[in-house]
N, C-alpha and C positions, 0 to 999 in steps of 0.2 A: 504494500499499500504505499503511495506516495502522496504526501500532503504539503502543500506550498506554505511556508511560514515567513512572516516578516517581523521584525523586531527593531525597536530603537534602543540604543544603548548610549549612556552619557559617560564620558571619561574625561576628566579635567576640563569641564566647561565646553567640551566638544561633542556634538551629536553624531553618532555612527548609526547608519541604517544597514540592517543585515537582511539578506534573504537566503533561504536554504531549503531542505527538504528533510523529511524524516522517511527514511526506508527501512522497514522491518526494524524498528526501534533505534536506529543509528541516526544520530541527528548530525547533519553537515551544515555549517553556517559559513558564509562568505561575505566579507565586507564588500559593499558594492559602491558606496560613496561616504565621503565625510562632508559635512556641511556645518558651518557656524550657525549656532542657534538663531542668533539675529538675522543672518542672511537667509535662513529657512523661513522665518517670520515674514521678512520683506517678500520673498518669493511667493508665499501664500496669499499675503495682501494684494500682491499684483495679479495673480490668478484669480482671486475673487472679484475683481472688478473688470477683468478682460472678457469680452464677449466675441463670438464668432459672427462676423458680418455677412457670411455667405452660406450657400447650401442648404441642406435640409434643416438646419437649425439656425438659419441666418435671420436677417432683418425683416424679409418679406413675410416669414412665417411667424417671427417672434419679434414684432415691433416693440419698442422703437430701436433696440440695439442689437437684437439677436440674442441667443440663449447664452448664459454664462458658461464659460468652458469647463468650469468645475462641476456643471450639471449635465455636460454631455454624457450619453450612454457609453460605457466602457467598450461596448462592440463597435460604436463609431469611431472612437479613438483608435481601436486596434485596426480598423480598416486604414485609417490614416497612417498607422504605423507601418503597415504592409505597402501601402502605395506611395507613402512619403508625405510627410508634415509639410505644411505651407512654409514658404521662405520667411525668414525674419524672426522677430520676437514672438509672434503669435504662434508660429509652429515650434519654437522652443518651449513655449508655455504649454502648448497642447501635449508635448511629449513628456513633460513633467507630470502634467495631470494623468496620461496614460500610465506612467510608471507608478504613480501613487495608487492609482485605482487597481492595478493589475497585481499589486502586493497586498491588497485588501486594507489599505489605509485611508479609504475614502472619508472616514470619520474625522480627518484633520480639518475638513472643510466645514463641518457642522457649525462652529462658532460664527462663521461668516454668513452661513444661511440663516442663522437665527437673527443675526443683526439686519440682515435684508429683509426678513419677514416682519420685522418691527417687534 
């Protein structure tokens, strides 16, 4: 049985994100990225105010700005991952959202969703 796992570990004020798997009770963890806590907060804040202006979730179907990229379905983001994310900052942010969702960490967006709902 294979189970995807994601974990956050803090060491010396630095946040490390890990992904791994459990195969027959043996756990393998790999460090995939290191990011400063404040940088991660800024990244999440930028993601929370970024909307997709085109396509299935764009301005025409979700006026006035399109759907927030943090609320895009994971399947839609995975499609972009296969076909190629848009160029520029929007594509970079969509790639981050895709990675966050694919490791099961979508809950990091909840505080921003609560603020948006009022």
